[in-house]
C-alpha positions in Angstrom: 122.0 83.4 96.2 124.1 84.5 93.2 122.0 85.7 90.3 122.7 83.6 87.2 124.5 80.8 88.9 122.9 77.3 88.5 122.5 75.1 91.6 124.4 72.1 89.9 127.3 74.4 89.2 127.4 75.5 92.9 127.4 71.9 93.9 130.2 71.1 91.7 132.2 74.0 93.2 131.4 72.7 96.7 132.7 69.3 95.7 135.9 70.7 94.1 136.6 72.6 97.2 136.1 69.7 99.5 138.8 67.6 97.9 141.6 70.2 97.5 142.0 74.0 98.0 141.6 76.0 94.8 144.7 77.6 93.3 143.2 80.1 90.9 140.3 80.8 88.6 141.6 78.4 85.9 141.8 75.8 88.5 138.2 76.4 89.7 136.8 76.4 86.1 138.5 73.1 85.2 137.8 71.2 88.5 134.2 72.4 88.8 133.6 72.1 85.0 132.2 75.7 84.8 131.0 77.4 81.7 131.4 81.1 80.8 128.0 82.1 82.3 128.9 80.4 85.6 132.4 82.0 86.0 131.0 85.4 85.0 128.2 85.2 87.6 130.8 84.4 90.3 133.0 87.3 89.3 130.1 89.7 89.1 129.1 88.7 92.7 132.7 89.3 94.0 132.9 85.6 94.8 136.4 85.3 93.2 138.0 87.8 95.5 140.5 85.5 97.0 141.4 83.9 93.6 141.5 86.8 91.2 141.2 90.1 93.1 138.4 92.6 93.1 135.4 92.4 90.9 136.7 94.1 87.8 139.9 92.1 87.9 137.9 88.9 88.3 135.5 89.7 85.4 138.5 90.4 83.2 140.1 87.1 84.1 136.9 85.1 83.8 136.9 86.0 80.0 139.9 84.0 79.3 139.4 81.3 82.1 136.9 79.1 80.3 138.8 76.5 78.3 138.1 75.6 74.8 136.4 72.3 74.0 138.0 69.1 72.7 141.7 68.8 72.1 142.4 72.4 73.3 140.7 71.9 76.6 143.9 71.6 78.5 145.8 74.3 76.7 146.8 77.3 78.7 146.4 80.9 77.6 149.6 83.0 78.1 148.7 86.6 78.6 150.2 89.5 80.5 148.3 90.4 83.7 146.2 93.5 83.2 145.9 95.6 86.4 142.5 97.2 86.5 141.4 100.0 89.0 139.2 98.7 91.8 135.6 99.9 91.8 134.5 102.6 94.2 132.5 101.7 97.2 129.3 103.0 95.7 129.9 100.9 92.5 130.6 97.9 94.6 127.3 98.3 96.6 125.3 98.6 93.3 127.1 95.5 91.9 126.4 93.5 95.1 122.7 94.3 95.1 122.5 93.4 91.3 124.1 90.1 91.9 123.0 89.1 95.3 120.2 91.4 96.4 122.3 92.5 99.4 125.8 93.7 100.4 128.3 92.5 103.0 129.8 96.0 102.8 128.5 99.1 104.3 124.7 99.7 104.0 123.7 102.0 101.2 122.1 104.5 103.6 125.6 104.9 105.3 126.6 106.6 102.1 123.5 108.8 102.1 123.5 109.6 105.9 124.8 113.2 105.4 121.9 114.0 103.0 119.3 112.3 105.2 120.6 114.2 108.3 120.0 117.4 106.4 116.4 116.3 105.9 116.2 115.5 109.6 115.7 111.8 109.3 116.8 109.9 112.3 118.5 106.5 112.4 116.6 103.6 113.7 119.1 103.5 116.5 118.3 107.0 117.6 114.6 106.3 117.1 114.7 103.5 119.5 115.7 105.9 122.3 112.9 108.4 121.6 110.2 108.9 124.1 106.5 107.7 123.5 104.3 109.9 121.3 107.2 112.0 120.0 106.9 113.4 116.4 109.9 112.0 114.4 111.2 111.3 110.9 112.5 107.9 109.9 113.9 106.6 106.6 114.9 103.3 105.3 114.9 100.7 102.5 111.6 98.8 102.5 112.3 95.2 103.2 108.9 93.8 104.3 105.3 94.7 103.5 102.5 93.0 105.3 98.7 93.3 105.2 97.2 90.6 107.3 93.6 89.7 106.6 92.8 90.3 110.3 94.2 93.8 110.2 91.2 95.5 108.6 93.2 97.3 105.9 96.2 98.2 108.1 99.6 97.7 106.4 102.8 97.0 108.4 106.1 98.0 106.8 109.6 97.2 107.9 112.3 99.7 106.8 116.0 99.3 107.3 119.0 101.6 107.6 122.6 101.1 108.5 121.8 100.8 112.2 118.8 98.6 112.2 115.1 98.2 111.3 112.0 100.1 112.2 108.4 98.8 112.2 106.0 101.2 110.4 102.2 101.1 110.9 100.1 102.6 108.2 96.4 103.1 109.0 93.9 102.5 106.1 93.1 106.1 105.5 96.9 106.9 105.1 97.3 103.9 102.8 94.6 105.4 100.5 96.3 108.8 100.5 99.8 107.4 99.9 99.1 104.2 98.0 102.0 104.6 95.5 104.5 105.2 98.3 103.2 102.3 100.4 103.3 99.8 97.5 106.2 100.8 95.4 108.8 102.9 97.1 112.2 101.3 97.6 113.5 104.0 99.9 110.8 105.4 102.1 110.8 108.6 104.3 108.3 108.4 107.1 106.9 111.4 109.1 104.9 110.1 112.1 104.5 109.7 115.8 106.8 107.3 117.7 105.2 104.7 119.9 107.2 103.2 122.8 105.1 101.3 125.1 106.2 98.3 127.3 109.4 98.1 125.2 107.4 97.7 122.1 108.4 100.3 119.5 106.6 101.4 116.2 106.5 104.4 114.0 102.9 105.4 113.3 103.0 106.9 109.8 101.4 110.4 109.2 103.1 111.2 106.0 105.1 109.3 103.5 107.8 110.4 101.0 109.2 108.2 98.1 113.0 108.8 98.2 113.9 105.9 96.0 115.7 108.2 93.5 118.4 108.6 96.2 119.4 104.9 95.8 120.5 105.5 92.2 121.2 102.2 90.6 120.9 100.0 93.8 118.1 97.5 93.1 116.4 96.5 96.2 113.6 94.0 96.6 111.1 93.7 99.5 109.3 90.6 100.7 105.7 91.3 100.4 102.9 89.4 102.2 99.4 90.5 101.1 
């Protein structure tokens, strides 16, 4: 899943790890025969945390870990350790999405929750407890867009926040009115009516707001089925 890491390099890493535990980044580079692009992709994805520390530290170390070719391949580089400050949580999340398309840390909306509460957007967890036909506001990162041929122009969206997912139904007349928001928003605010019947829950959209600017540099990508 790491952006920029070739599959054959990943297989060599797997093989190196299966024979003996890795000692440090230099050991990884030599035993898995990695090039500069490989090791920097790993560092950017925070995959070297156990070998080199946080992402910034690993990126710095990756610069000097790729050996020279030929006679100097086995030569070691003697350099004092440089201690770099760890990235902030926000910077870590941005870098995770850039390298992996997801984060194993806190969801981006957890950092925005205070602002979203001020706009009266409910979490998916709270929405799941709402009664049928209640007017509500939901907000989440768009992770799926679907427009089945049998749905007669209806588009189904799945939005995600730090507590779960919400299925959003967009009727054809709403799609025409909010076409840009439906098709291009990364972070979507949905004003609508909650549907909770026979334990099946949906948010019927009545108004859409593109809040993608609130994500800053977080680069999300949805799975679209048209």
